[in-house]
C-alpha positions in Angstrom: 125.0 88.0 111.6 125.8 88.2 115.2 123.8 85.4 116.2 120.4 87.1 114.9 117.7 84.6 114.4 114.6 85.0 112.5 111.6 83.8 114.2 107.9 83.4 113.7 106.2 86.5 115.1 105.8 90.3 115.0 105.6 93.2 117.4 104.1 90.9 120.2 107.6 88.9 120.3 109.3 91.1 122.6 108.5 91.0 126.4 105.8 93.1 127.6 104.2 93.9 124.2 100.5 93.2 123.3 98.4 94.1 120.4 94.9 93.8 119.4 92.8 94.8 116.2 88.9 95.5 115.5 86.6 96.2 112.8 85.6 99.8 113.6 83.9 100.6 110.3 85.6 103.6 109.7 85.8 103.2 105.9 85.8 99.5 105.2 82.9 97.3 105.9 84.3 94.0 105.4 87.4 93.8 107.5 89.3 95.0 110.6 90.7 98.7 110.3 92.1 99.3 113.6 95.2 98.1 115.5 96.9 98.8 118.7 100.3 98.0 120.0 100.7 98.3 123.9 103.2 97.9 126.6 102.4 98.6 130.2 106.0 99.1 130.9 106.9 102.7 129.7 109.1 102.5 126.7 111.7 105.0 125.1 110.7 105.8 121.6 112.3 107.1 118.4 111.0 107.5 115.0 111.3 109.1 111.6 108.6 110.7 109.8 107.7 112.0 106.2 109.8 115.0 104.6 106.6 116.0 102.6 105.8 119.5 103.6 102.0 118.4 103.6 102.0 116.3 107.0 99.0 114.6 108.3 97.6 115.3 111.7 98.9 112.0 113.2 102.5 112.6 111.8 102.4 116.2 113.6 101.2 114.6 116.6 103.7 111.9 117.0 106.8 114.2 115.9 105.7 116.3 118.8 105.9 113.6 121.3 109.0 111.9 120.0 110.9 115.1 120.1 109.4 115.6 123.7 111.5 112.9 125.0 108.6 111.6 127.0 108.0 107.7 127.5 105.5 105.9 125.3 103.0 103.2 126.1 101.7 102.5 122.6 100.2 103.5 119.3 96.9 103.5 117.7 96.6 102.8 113.9 93.6 103.1 111.8 93.3 102.5 108.0 90.9 103.5 105.5 91.1 107.3 106.0 94.8 109.1 106.4 93.6 112.1 108.5 95.8 114.4 106.2 94.7 117.8 105.1 92.2 118.0 107.8 93.0 120.9 109.9 92.4 121.6 113.4 89.7 118.9 113.5 92.1 116.2 112.4 94.3 117.1 115.1 91.4 117.0 117.5 90.9 113.5 116.3 94.3 112.8 117.2 94.1 113.9 120.8 90.9 112.4 121.4 92.1 109.0 120.0 95.1 109.3 122.7 92.9 110.5 125.5 90.5 107.5 124.8 93.7 105.3 125.5 94.6 107.1 128.2 91.1 106.7 130.0 90.8 103.2 129.1 94.4 101.8 130.0 95.2 104.1 132.6 98.3 105.7 130.9 99.0 109.4 130.0 97.5 110.6 126.8 101.2 112.0 126.1 102.3 108.5 125.8 100.1 107.5 122.9 101.1 107.8 119.5 98.5 107.7 116.7 98.8 106.9 113.1 96.5 106.5 110.1 96.5 105.4 106.2 94.2 105.9 103.5 92.4 108.4 101.7 93.6 112.1 102.0 91.0 114.8 102.8 88.5 113.0 104.8 87.7 113.5 108.6 88.0 110.7 110.9 85.0 109.6 112.8 85.9 110.1 116.3 82.9 108.2 117.7 84.0 105.0 115.9 87.7 105.4 116.9 86.8 105.6 120.4 84.4 102.6 120.3 87.3 100.6 118.6 89.6 101.6 121.2 87.2 100.3 123.8 86.9 97.1 122.2 90.7 96.6 121.7 91.4 97.4 125.0 89.6 94.3 126.1 91.3 92.1 123.6 95.1 93.1 124.1 97.3 90.0 123.9 100.6 89.0 123.8 100.1 85.8 121.5 101.6 85.6 117.9 98.1 85.7 116.4 97.2 89.0 118.1 100.3 90.5 116.4 99.5 89.1 113.1 96.0 90.3 113.3 97.2 93.8 114.1 99.4 93.5 111.1 96.3 92.8 108.6 94.4 95.3 110.1 96.6 98.2 109.0 96.6 97.2 105.3 95.0 99.3 102.6 95.9 98.2 99.2 98.4 95.6 100.3 97.8 92.3 99.3 99.8 90.7 101.9 100.5 91.6 105.6 103.9 92.3 106.5 105.6 91.2 109.9 108.7 90.1 111.5 110.5 89.0 114.5 114.2 88.2 115.3 116.1 86.8 118.4 119.5 87.7 119.3 121.6 88.0 122.7 122.5 91.5 123.9 124.6 91.9 127.3 124.1 88.2 128.1 120.2 88.1 127.7 117.9 87.0 125.4 116.3 89.8 123.4 113.7 90.3 120.6 112.8 92.9 117.9 109.2 92.6 116.2 108.0 94.9 113.4 105.1 95.4 111.3 104.3 97.5 108.4 102.1 98.4 105.6 102.7 100.2 102.1 101.9 99.3 98.5 101.1 102.4 97.0 102.3 106.3 97.5 105.8 104.8 98.2 108.8 106.7 97.3 110.2 107.4 101.0 112.2 110.5 101.9 112.6 109.8 105.6 111.6 106.0 106.0 108.5 104.5 105.2 104.9 104.5 105.0 103.8 103.1 108.1 106.3 100.9 110.0 106.2 100.0 113.9 108.8 98.1 115.9 108.9 96.8 119.3 112.1 95.9 121.3 112.7 94.6 124.9 116.1 95.9 124.9 117.2 98.4 127.3 118.6 101.2 125.5 119.2 105.0 126.0 116.8 107.0 123.7 119.5 109.0 121.8 120.9 105.7 120.7 117.5 104.3 119.7 117.2 107.2 117.4 120.5 107.0 115.8 120.0 103.3 115.3 116.5 103.7 113.6 117.7 106.8 111.6 120.6 104.9 110.3 118.7 101.8 109.4 116.1 103.8 107.7 118.5 105.4 105.4 119.6 102.1 104.1 116.3 100.2 103.9 113.3 102.1 103.8 114.8 104.9 102.2 115.8 102.8 99.4 112.4 101.5 98.2 110.3 103.0 95.6 106.9 102.0 93.9 105.6 105.1 92.2 107.6 108.2 92.9 105.0 109.7 95.4 106.2 110.6 98.9 103.3 109.9 101.4 101.9 112.9 104.0 101.9 109.8 106.3 105.0 108.2 106.2 105.9 107.1 109.8 108.5 104.5 111.4 108.4 104.3 115.1 110.3 101.9 117.1 109.3 101.5 121.0 111.9 99.9 123.7 110.5 98.9 127.2 114.0 97.3 128.2 112.1 94.2 129.8 114.9 91.8 128.4 117.1 92.7 131.3 120.3 94.0 129.8 122.5 96.6 131.0 121.0 99.7 129.9 123.0 100.4 126.4 124.7 104.0 127.0 127.5 104.0 124.3 128.0 102.5 120.9 129.7 99.5 122.2 129.5 95.7 121.0 126.0 95.5 122.3 124.7 98.5 120.6 126.3 97.0 117.2 124.4 93.8 117.8 121.0 95.7 118.5 121.6 98.0 115.5 122.4 94.8 113.3 119.2 93.3 114.2 117.2 96.4 113.8 118.6 96.7 110.2 117.8 93.0 109.5 114.2 93.8 110.5 113.8 97.1 108.6 115.5 95.6 105.6 112.9 92.5 105.5 109.9 94.9 105.9 111.3 97.2 103.2 111.7 94.5 100.8 108.3 92.8 101.5 106.8 96.3 100.9 108.6 97.0 97.5 107.4 93.4 96.2 103.9 94.2 97.2 103.8 97.4 95.3 100.3 98.1 93.9 99.6 95.7 90.9 103.3 94.3 91.1 104.1 90.8 90.0 107.7 91.2 90.7 110.4 92.5 93.3 112.8 94.6 91.1 116.2 95.2 92.9 119.1 97.5 91.5 122.5 96.7 93.3 125.2 99.2 92.5 128.8 98.3 93.6 132.4 99.9 93.1 131.0 103.4 93.0 132.8 106.6 93.6 131.2 107.2 97.2 127.9 105.9 99.1 126.0 109.0 98.0 126.2 108.4 94.2 125.9 104.6 94.9 122.4 105.4 96.3 121.4 108.1 94.0 122.0 105.4 91.0 120.2 102.6 92.7 117.1 104.4 93.5 117.1 106.0 90.0 117.2 102.5 88.4 114.3 101.1 90.4 112.4 104.6 90.2 112.2 104.9 86.5 108.8 103.9 84.9 110.6 102.8 81.8 112.7 100.5 83.9 109.8 99.1 85.7 107.8 98.6 82.4 110.9 96.6 81.1 111.1 94.4 84.2 107.1 93.6 83.8 107.7 92.7 80.1 110.9 90.9 80.7 112.3 93.0 78.0 116.2 93.0 78.6 116.5 96.8 77.2 119.4 97.8 79.1 119.3 101.2 77.7 116.5 102.1 80.0 118.7 101.6 83.0 121.7 103.4 81.8 119.4 106.1 80.8 118.0 106.4 84.5 121.6 106.3 85.7 122.6 109.1 83.2 120.0 111.6 84.4 120.1 110.6 88.2 122.7 113.4 88.8 125.6 111.2 89.8 128.8 111.5 88.4 130.2 108.5 86.3 131.7 107.8 83.0 129.7 105.2 80.9 132.8 103.5 79.6 133.4 102.3 83.3 130.1 100.5 83.8 129.2 96.9 83.6 125.4 95.8 83.7 124.1 92.4 84.5 120.6 90.9 85.0 120.4 88.5 87.9 117.5 86.1 89.3 117.6 82.2 90.7 117.5 81.4 87.0 121.1 82.5 86.7 123.1 85.8 85.6 123.7 87.4 82.2 125.9 90.2 81.2 124.7 92.6 78.7 126.7 95.6 78.7 130.5 96.0 79.3 132.4 99.2 79.6 130.5 101.1 77.1 129.9 98.3 74.8 126.8 96.4 74.4 127.1 92.8 74.4 125.4 90.2 72.1 123.4 88.1 74.8 121.1 85.3 74.6 117.6 86.7 74.7 115.9 83.8 75.6 118.3 83.3 78.5 117.5 86.9 79.5 113.5 86.2 79.5 114.0 83.4 81.7 116.0 85.2 84.2 113.5 88.3 84.2 110.4 86.0 84.6 111.2 85.0 88.0 109.5 86.8 91.0 112.6 88.7 92.2 115.0 90.3 89.5 118.2 92.2 90.1 120.0 94.7 88.1 123.5 94.4 88.8 125.7 97.3 88.1 129.6 97.6 88.7 130.5 101.1 88.2 134.4 100.1 88.4 135.2 103.7 89.9 135.5 103.2 93.6 134.6 100.8 96.5 131.1 102.4 97.5 127.8 100.2 97.2 124.1 100.6 97.6 121.0 98.5 97.0 117.4 100.0 96.3 114.0 98.0 95.9 111.0 98.7 93.8 108.8 96.7 91.5 107.4 96.1 88.0 105.1 98.7 86.6 101.9 96.7 85.5 98.3 97.4 84.2 96.9 96.8 87.5 98.8 99.7 89.0 96.5 102.4 86.8 93.3 100.2 87.6 94.0 100.4 91.2 94.8 104.2 91.5 91.9 105.2 88.8 89.3 104.7 91.5 91.2 104.7 94.7 88.7 107.4 96.5 85.6 106.1 94.9 
């Protein structure tokens, strides 16, 4: 893994990045609900955003800033209200949020991204946003605790905060990537994921930063699903301030490869954390497809398996009903011959083959149950038709998912 080391920390681990959080009372009354990530040094910024035709005002704001090529200084995130389907008033809230950061921290408003998560169709209380920014600007810190608290402030129905940091060497210099994300429901990305914010002190050209994040997202955040719903607010952004001191990465050389590998590691970790924390979930559900005809088919098959409600219910009930997984593969649109397929259930409790080249096997049901009771369960599928592979992540479908979403707004 090219000397990449996971360390304690999050978005404040890279040099020059600070974070803060506050309880602004935007929707929640008993917890923090605003976060800020900030770098005094201007950053190159790249991002990917939802493909949903209905895009939140904050997504439109950030897409415009990223495409402009401007340098960034930070991002402000609120939880509780999504600022989606809010018209011009919603876009104005984005502008006023950025202007408040500009006035407080003496940076251009056009260098400030904004992000929101929560209920669709409600207007943001701008006065509370501005007050929250004033409070956070006084509390900005590069401490690990500040990063952790920021990751907690962006949660909605998440049960745990999600953050990571890695250390590696690029151009002979010690470098870091930190990240935080949120996501538990309305997760079926078709670009990246819910909300994810990554920081790095690597000095890298913007076009290469965009290439690296786009490729990482394709095989991580785009390979998770909880409920089949692609959010209006999906945003993944990475900011690079160059403070580690490496010679600027301007080509796809060895330094770029190391950076890309580290970025992929961070994205994969956060994606798995989100999939396992799906609303009401008790298990991380992984589908691993190997020896498929091509990568497109491998991804299609893996996503179909973890996205099937019947498959998810079987994982919840510890029911080794392999027909549900084969059914999902069959309607996925991928081309394959079921008589080439081998299917296994795997977890830390063992591995069990249940289907072999078109023939159901007489397997030990008790062994199957013990495997499927674990917190992480894998359906391993060998297509025996090529050399391509893909992995997708989801979660089981439980009674609590319906309970959570039946009264989410009220």
